[in-house]
N, C-alpha and C positions, 0 to 999 in steps of 0.2 A: 497376868492381872487377875485372873480367877483365883491364883493362890494368893495374892496379895488381898483381893477383896475379902474373899473367905476368911483369913485369918483376923481381920477387923471384927467379924460378928460372932464366930463360936469355934472352938477346936474340934468338935466333933460334928462332921456333917449329918445330916437327916435326910429322909426324901423330901421334905416340903421345900427346905432349902435349896437342895439341889435342882427342884423342878421350878422354884421362883428364878433360878439362876440361869436354866434352859430357855425359861420363857423369856429373859431378858434378852439373852446371847442370840437366841434364835428365832427371835421375833419377824425378822426379815424373810428368814426361810420360812416360818410358818405361815407369813401373809401373803404369801405367793403360791401355795399348796392349795388345789382344789377344795374347797369348804365343804363340812359335812352339814347334811340336814340337822334341824334342830333334835328329830325324832333319833336319828343315828347318833348324835352327841349323847342322848342322856342315856342311852343304851349301852354304849359303849365304854372302854375301860375308861378310869381317870388317867390324869399325866401322872400321878404318884404310883398308881399299878404299875405302869410301865418302865419305872425304873428299877433295875435288878438290884438283888443285894451286894453284888461285886462292887455297883457303883457307890454305895453307902458305907461298905468296909475299906474299899482302897481308890477314893475316885479319881487320884491323879493317875494310876495304874489303868484305872478303866478309860480314862479318856486319851490315854497314849494307844491301848491296843484297840480302840475304835469301839462303838458301840451299836447293838442291833437290837432292834425292836420290832416287836410283833404286835398288829393291830388286827383285834379278830381274829380269823384262821389264817392271815397270811403268815408264810414264813418270815424268821428274821433276816432282814436285808441291809448289807452295810449302806450308809449313808452314800450318796455320791453327788457331790454340789456341781460337778460340772456337767452332769447329766442335764440333756434338755427335757423339758417338761412335755408331757403330752398335751397339754392344753393351757391355754393361758385364760384367767377370769377375767370377766367382762366387770368392765366398770362404768358406771354412768354417773353423771350428775345433772340433777333437775336445774333447768336455767328459766327465769322468771319470763314470762311471755311480755310485760312491761315493766320496765324500768326507768325511774326517772331519778336522776341525778339532781343535786342541789346546784345551781350556778355559782361560779367562783365569784367573790367580789370583787371590783376593780380596785387598783391600787392607785391612787394618784403620785405623780412624783412629789419628791420632795427637794423643793427648792435650795433648803440648806444643806444638801450635800454635793459636794463638790469633787471631780477627781483629782487627785493630788499628781504633782509632779515628779517622774522619777528621778530620785537622787543622781546625777552626773557623777560617774566615776572619775577619780583624778587621773588626769592623761599620763601616758606612760614616761613621757619626757617631762613632765612637771612644767614648770616656769621656766627651766635652764633652756627649753627647746628655742627654737629660731621659727617663727609662726609665718607663713607665706601666705596671703590671702589670694586664691587663684580667682574667686568669684564669690557672691554672696551665699551661694549654697556650698562651696568647696574650700577647704584647708588643708594646708601641707605643714608639716611641723617636722623638723630636721634637728638633728644635734647642733650645738651652738658652736662647737667648734669646725672650722670650716676643715681642717685637717682629717677630721673624722668622714666628712662626705665632702670633696674639693669640686665635684660636680653638679653642685646644685643648681647654677642657674640654667645650664644645659639640660640638666635633668627636667627643670619644670617647663622649660619652653618644649619640649619633646613629649610632656604628659598632658600640656594644655590641649595640644593640637590631636590628642588621640581619648580625650578624658570623656566619658559617657555622661558624667554628672556636669562636666563643664558646658555640654551642650542643652541643658535645661533652658537657661536664658530665660528665667522666669516665667516660665510657662505653667506654673501652678499646679505641677505633679504631685500626686499624694504621697503620703510616707510610705506605702509600700513600692512605688515606682521609685521613688529616692533611693529605698534600701536596696532594690533590686539593682541600682545602677552603680550604687556603694559598692556591691559585692563584686561585679564587674570590673570597676577601677580599682579593687583591691588585687584581683588577679593581675590586671593590667602591671600595676606598680611592683609586683613581685617578678613579674616575667621582666620588666623594665630593668630592675635593681639586678637581676642574672645578666642581661646584656652587658653591663658595666662590670660586671665580674663578682658580684657581692652575691653569693650563694648562700650565705649565712645570715640574709638579713630578716629583721621582723618587719611587719606592717601591722598597726593595730588601727581596726576600723573602730569608730565610734559615730554614732547618728543623735544629734541634739534635735528635738521635737520642738516645737515651741508649746508652751502651757496655754492650758483652754482659756484661761483668763485675757490670753493676747489676741488682739483681732488682727490678723496676718493671714495675707493669702499664700506665703510661702511653707511650703513641706516642712521645711528642716534646713539644718546645716550638716554636712558629711565632715569628719575630721579623719586625717590619716597621719597618725605618730610613724615616722619612718626611722626604724634603728638600722643601719645599713651594717654594723658589724666590720669584721675585717674582710678587705678586697682580696681575692685570690690572686694568684700569678700563674703564667703559663710554664708549665714542668717539660716534659719531653716535647722537642718538635719532629715529627715524622713527615716528610714532602715526597713519601714514593720512591720514583724511578730518577728524582730530578738530579740526583748527583751521576747519572750516567750520561747526560748531556755534553758535549764539548766545553759549552759555557755554563758548566755547572756554577762557578764562581760568582759569575755575573749575576745568574737568574737567582740562586741564593740571596745575593744581595738585593733582589728585588724586592723578596719576601722578608719585611724588615720587623720580624717577630722572633724574640729570642726569649731561651729559657731564664726565667725570672722576671721577665717584663709582665706587668700589671695586665690581668685578664680585661678582654673587651671582645665581644662578639662583632660590634662594628667595625673592630680594627682587622678582625679575620677576614670580613668581606672586602675591605678597603687593601687589604696586601693580595689577598686572592686576586683581586681584579688588577693590581699592580702586576702580579706575577705574569697574569695571562697576557696583558698587554706588550711585556717585556718578550715573552715567548714569541709573538706575532711578530714584534719588530725586530727581532734576531734571528730569522729564519727557520722557524717551527711552524708550519704551517697547519701540521696533523696533530699538536700537543692536544693533550685531554687532561683536564682537571676534575676532579669528583666532587661528590659532597662530604665537606669537613665533618670531623667526629671528634667531640671534646669529652673527655674522660674526666670527670670530677673526683678529686680525692679530698674530700671532706676533712680526714684526719692530718693532711699534710695542707689542705687550704691551698689546693694547687689543681690544675687542670692539662692533662696529657692533649696535645693535639695531633691529629692525624688528617692530611690531606693528600690524597692519592693522586700525585701527578706524574704522567707519562709523556716526556718531550716527544717521544718518536722521530727522533732524528732530525738533523740539519739539512737546508734545502736553499740553493738559489735559483732565482727565475731562469729559465728557457725561453719563453715565447710566449705567443698568444694565437689562439683558436679560435674562429668565429664560427655560429653556427649558420650564418648566412653569408658565405664567403664574396656571392656575385653582388651583395648589399653593401656590407661593410667588411671587407677583408680581414683577417688576422692583421696583415703587413701594415694596413694604414692604424688598425687600433694600435698595435706596437707602438708605431711611429707618434702617438698622443699620448703613450704611458710616459711616466716620470722615471722610467729604470731601462736599463738595458740588461740584454743577455748576459749573465754571469754575476750579478748583483744578487747580494743577499736578498733573501725573501723578507718583503717588509708587508704586513696586512694594512697599514695605512695607505701603502701605495695602490695595493688593489682596489680599496675603498675609493681613491682618487680616481682610478682607471673609470670604474663604473659612475661616478658623478659627471666625468669627463665625456663619455658615451652617452647620458641622459643630456645633458647641456646642449648635442647636436641637434636635438628636435625631433629625429628621425625615428626615435623608437618610444615605444608606450612603456615598456618594461625591458629589466635587462638583468643578469645575474652573472657572477664571475666566481668559478670554483677551481681549484687548484690541484691540478691532477699531476700523480708522480709519472715522471718519465725516466727517469735513473734513480736509484736507490742509494743511500749515503753510505760510504764505507769508514773504515777507521781513518783515513789518511784526508777524505775529500767528501764535501757537504754533497747530497743529491741534487735533483734537478727537477722542477714542476713547470708544468705548461698550466697556462690560466684558460680555462675553457669559458667563454663568452656566450651564452645563450640571448639571444636577442627577438624581441617581438616587434614588427613594423608597425608604425605610428601613421595616420595619415598624412601624406606627402604634400598635398596642396593646400595652399593657403590664400584666402581672399580677406584682405584686410583696408580698413578705410581709416580717416582721421579727418575732422573738423575744425576750425579754429576760426576766430573773430578777433580784430582790432578795428576799434572805431577810426582808425586813420588808415590803415591798410585793406579793411573790408573782410569779406569771407574769404575763405581759402578751406576746399575740398579736395583730400588727397585719397587715392584708391591704387590698390596693387594686386595683382595675382603672381603667385609663386609658386615652382616646383622645386623642392629642397632637396632633392636626389634624383635631378633628371640625368646628371653626367657622374653616376658614381665613381669613386665615392665621395660623397658630401659635394657635388656640384650642383648648385642651383642656379635656376633661370627666371627673372623677374621681370614683370612689365608693370611700369607704373605709370601714373598721370596726375597732373595738377589741374585745377579748374579754379580760378580765383578771380577776384575783382581785378587785380594786379597783375599776376603771374598766370600763365600755363605752359604746361609742360608736358611731353612724351618723351618715354625713354625704356629702355632695357638695359639689364644687369645681369652679368655673370659673375657668381661668385664662389669661390671653391675655400670652404672653411677648412682649418687644420693643415692649410698647405704648407709643408714644410716643417711643420713643426706644432706644437699646443697652441691652439688659440691665433694663430695665424692665418689671415685673410688675404686673400687675391681677389680683387673686383676689376673688373672690367666695365665701363660705363658708358654708353653713347646716350645723347638726349637731344631733343630739339625745345628751345624755349621762348618763349615773348614774355617782356616784362614792361610794362606800361606804369611808372612809378613817377612821382612828382618830380624825382632827379635826373631821370633819363628814359629813353624809349629805345630796349635793345631787343635784338632777334639774332639769337645766337644758336650754333652748332657746335657739340663739343665731344670730345674724347676723353676719358679720364681713367688712368690706371692706377690701382694704388693697393700697396704691399703693408699690412698692418699687424700690430700686435695689439690686443684691444683687452680690457676689462668687460667682462660679462655679471650678470646678477648673480650666478655662481661663483664665479672666480673673479672677485675686484682684485685687480692687482697694483702694487704700488707705483710701478713704472709700465707706460703704454707710448707707442710710438709709431709712425707711418713714415713712409716714403712715397712719391707717386711721380705721376707723370701728366701733363694736360697739355693738349693741343684742341685750342680754340678758335672760331671763326665768329665774329659777332659783328653785326652791324647797327651802329648807336647813334643816337641824336638827341641832343638836349630836349627840354618840353617845347612846346610851341609857344610862341610869344605873340598874343592878341589872335590866338587861334591860328597862327601862320606858323605851317609847320617848316623846322630847317631842314638843310639836307642831311643825309645819314653818311657816317664817316665809318669806314670798314677797319677793324683790326684784326689783325692774326697773331695769336698770342701760344708762347711755349713757356710752360712753368714746371720746375722741377721742386715741389712743395715737400718739405720734411717737418716733422714736428714730434713732441714728447710730452708727456703729461706725469707729473710725479703726484701721486694721490694719497693721504695719509687719511681720510675722511672714513666714517664709518657705516656709511651706506652712499650706493651709488646714486639714487634717485631722490633722497630724503636725508641729506648728513646731518648730523647734530653735532659731531665732534670731528677735529682736526685741519688740516689744509691742502690744497691743491695748488700746484704750481705748474704751469704749462708755458710752452713757446712754442711759436712757429716760423719758419722761413721759407719765402719762395722766391729764388732766382728767377726771374722772367726777361724774356725778350718778346718784345712788340714792334709789328711792322704795319703803318699805316700812311697811305700817299707818299710812299717811298721813302720814308723816315724809318730809320730803324733804332730803338732805344734800347737800354738794359736799364733794369732797376730791381731792388729787393724790396721785397714787401715781408715786414717783420710784424710780429705782434705777441708782447708777454701779458697772460692773464693769472691773475692770483686770487684765492678767496679763501676765507677763515670762517670756522664756524666754532661755537663756544655755547655749551649749554649752561647758562649761569645758575638756574635754578630748575626743579621740576616741571617739565612743561614749558620752558622759556627756553628760547635758542637765539642766541645774536649772531647775525651772518653779514660777512661784509666782502665786496669786490672791488677788484680794480683791473682796468684794462689799459695798457699804452701800447700804441701800433705807430707805424713809420714807413714810408715809402720814400728811400733814399735813390738817388742816382740819375732820373731826369726831371724834366718840367711836367708838371701836371698835365699842360696839353698832349704829349705823347703817351700818357694812359688813359686806356678807356674808362668812360665813366663808371662801369659796372666793377673795376678794378679798382677803384678809389675809395676811401675812407668816409666813412659817415656815421652819425650817432641817431640817437632818438629810438624808439619802439619799446614793443614789451620787455625784450631782453637785453637793452640799452637803459637808456633815460627814460623811464615812465613818466607820463603827463605830456610826453611829445609825440608826435606822429612817426610811423617809421621811416628814418634817413632824414628828417627834417632840421637836423641841427648840423651848423657848419657854414661853409661860404656859401652865397647865393650868385646865380648870374644875374644879368640884366633885366631879366624878367620877374627876381625875386625867388625862383626855384632855386632848391639846393644843388649844387656844383660838384659838392666833394672836396676832399682835401687828401694832403699827403701825410698827416699826423692827427693824433685823436688820442684823448684820455677820458676815461670813465671812473666815475666812484659810485659804490652803491651800498647801503647799509640799510637794515631789515630787523626786526624782530619777530620772530616767529612764537606765537603764544596760542596754546593748548587752551580750548574752553571745555567744560564739561557737558557739550551738545553732543547728541550723536556717540555716546559713550566715548568722547573724548578726540573723535575723528577731526571734528571741527576745530579750525584754528584761526585767528585773526591775524594780519600781517601789516602792521604800519612800515612806511618805508619813505626813505628820500634818496634820490639820486642825482649825481651832477656830471655833465661831459662838457667837451670842447673840440673842437676840430679846426686845424689850421691848415693854410696853403702850404707851409713849408714843412721839411721833412722832422723838424724839431719843433716841439708843441711850444704854442707861444701865451695860451690862456688868454688869449685879447677877448672873446667872447665865451663865456661860460654861462650852460644854462642849468635851472634847477627846478626838480621836478619832484613830487612828494605826494602821498597819499596811503591809501590804507587797502589791503585785499583779505580773502578768504581762500584757505586750502582746506581741502575735503580728502582727507585719507582714503582711496579708494580699495587699498591694499594692494595694488600693483603701482601705486606712484599718486601722488597728491594731485587733484584735479585745482588748477589756479584761476582766479578771477581777480584782478586786481584794478583799480579805478584811481587813476594819477589827474593831477593838474599840474600845470607849468607855474612855476611861481614866479619868473621873468619872461613872459613869453613874447616872442616876436609878432610881428604884426600878421602873420600869417597861422599861425598856432592857435588852435582850439581850446576851449577852457576847460574840457575835460576830456579823456581817454581812457577807454576801457578795452582791456586784455583778458583774453579767454584761452587757456592752453592746459596741457597736462605736464606735471613737472615743478618744479620750483624754478623761480627766476634765473637763478645761478646755483 
C-alpha cells in the first residue's frame, strides 16, 4: 500500500514525503509514546533530520532491512512493536459540573396509523386438502384422498384426547400461549404419525391471528397441514429365543406381525401382550419379554423389529404350598383350585386361585408365586409348586339389619360369627331376630368350599315364634343343606342345593273374637332340592338377562296320628332388559303348587301365601288367598304371582337415585292347580339408592282391588331389588 500510494504522487522520494508517510502510518505508535516537553521539542532534531540517506536513495530496501534512529545522544535501536512501554500516558477529560439537557418533546399517537395484518401464506395442501374443524382454535388438514391417509378418523379422535390446543376451551389465552401450545401439538402430531408408521411425514404449523380491527376475545386459530407421505412396513422380525420353545409354532402364531406388514407401534404393543398371554396360558411361568427395538431404514422405508423373548422352559402344576398351614393348609387350597397336578401351567388359573382365596373372607392379602421343583427336559415339561403367602384378616364379625313393612311391622336381625373357628373355613354363627311378628334364636355351623369350589355345608338349629295374621307357630327345627352358590366374585350360571329338614311345630289359626283356638302339633320331614339357572349381568342389581329357578320338596307330615305325603313345588322366572340408557324393564312370575294331600294335613306355616314386599306389593304380608271363618288368611295349595316394573335412573346423587313404577298381581287357591278365582292387583312407585354394595329399596304400593281387611297403602323398606 505504501508502494501504491507513493507511485501516485512522485517517482523520486524525498525526506519530506517520507516523513509525511511516517507521520501518517505511525501516528498510533507516536501517540502512545511518552511526549516530550515543548522545550525539548524545539531544541531536538526534526523528523526530516532523523531520516537517513539510505531511506531516500532506496526506501524499499531500507524498509525491509529495518530502520534505526538516534534521538539526541541515544544509540540507534531497532523498533520493537511488541515490547511493553515503560509507562502509560495520563489522559484526562474535563467534565462540566452542571449539565442541562433539553427535554425531549412528547409525541402524540397518530390515529391514522394502523397495524397491517400479516399476509397469510397459502397452506401446503391448498384447496385440495380435507379440513377437519376440531375446535374454534384448532384445524387439521389432510390429503383429500383417503388412500393417502386411511386412519384419519382414528387419528383425529386420538389427537383430540391429547391436544393441548384443544384444551383451551375458549379461555382467552394470549397469542404467545397459543403459539406455545401449537408447538407442543406439532411435536405430538409428529410422534403420533410415527406411531402409525409414517416416519417421513411432514406437519406444517400456521397460526392465524385476528386483525386489530376485529373485536374478538379469541387469541387466534392454529392449523396443521398433515402430509403423511409413505407408510413404512415391517422388515425383519427377530423374536429372540422364541424358536427354542417346544410350542414355538403356536407361540409364533400368537405374534401376528410378519415382514411386509404395515408398521404400527400400537400393533407391536398389542401383539407383545398377546404373546405374553399365550406364553402364560401354555405352560411358561418364567418367560421373559424385553423391550422392543425398532430400527428404521429411511432408504427402504421399513423398520426391523427386535423383541427379546426367552421362554425359559415349559412346566406343569405340581401342587400348592401355604404359608399358614394351620390356618388354610395347602391341601385345602389345592381343593378349591381349578387345576389338578399334572395339568399344564396356566396363568389365568393362578389368578383364579388367588381370587378364590380372597373370596373366603379369611385373608387381608394373598400372593401366589410359582416355584420350580423339577426342571424341564427335552422329553418332558418341568413342574412348579404354587407358593401362597397369606395374611390373616379379622375373623370375628358382628352384623345387623333392620327392615320395616307397614303390614309386617319392624324386623331387627343381628348375628355374631367366627369365620374360621374350625379350620379350614369352618364358621360358627349365632343369630337372632326380634320383630313385630317373628322372634328367633339360632346357631349355624357352616363349612365353606367343602368338597369343592363354592360348595357349602350348613347345619342350622333354631327355635322361633311367628304370630302373623295367618297363623301362630312355635317351631323347633334342624336343617342341613349342601349347596353350590353364586357369590359376588363368582356369579355362576348354575346354582343348586340339596337338603334335609326335621321340624316340630305347634300351630294354630288366629284368634276368633279374641278367643284362642287349640294348638295342633306337626312333625315334618323334608328333602328339598333346588336349582337356579342365571344369565343376568349382576347378582344384586341386574340389567340384562334372565333367571329360571325351581324347587321341589317331598315332605312327610304327621299330626294327630295322621301321616301325609305331599310335594311342595315352585318355579320362579325373571327377565331384565335395558331398553335405553338408564332405563331397565324387569318382569317376574312365580307358580307354586302342593299336590298329594288335603290342605288340613299341611301345617299352616308350610302352605302357600301371597302379598308383601317381595310378592304382591300394596297388600300385607300373606294377606292374599283363602280365608277362614274369622276372615283371616288360611293359606292355599296353589299360587301365581306376576310383577312388572321399570327402573329409571335420575340425575340426582350422580345417577345413584332411581324411580321405579310397578304393578303386581297374585292369586292363591285351595286346589293344587291355580284356579284364578280371585286375583289381587297392586301398583305403586318406589325409589332405589345405589349404595355401592346394593340398592336400598323403598316401595309404596296401593291395592287396586282391596279386600275388606286390606289397608289403603303399604310401605316396604329393604336392601336389594324386589326381584
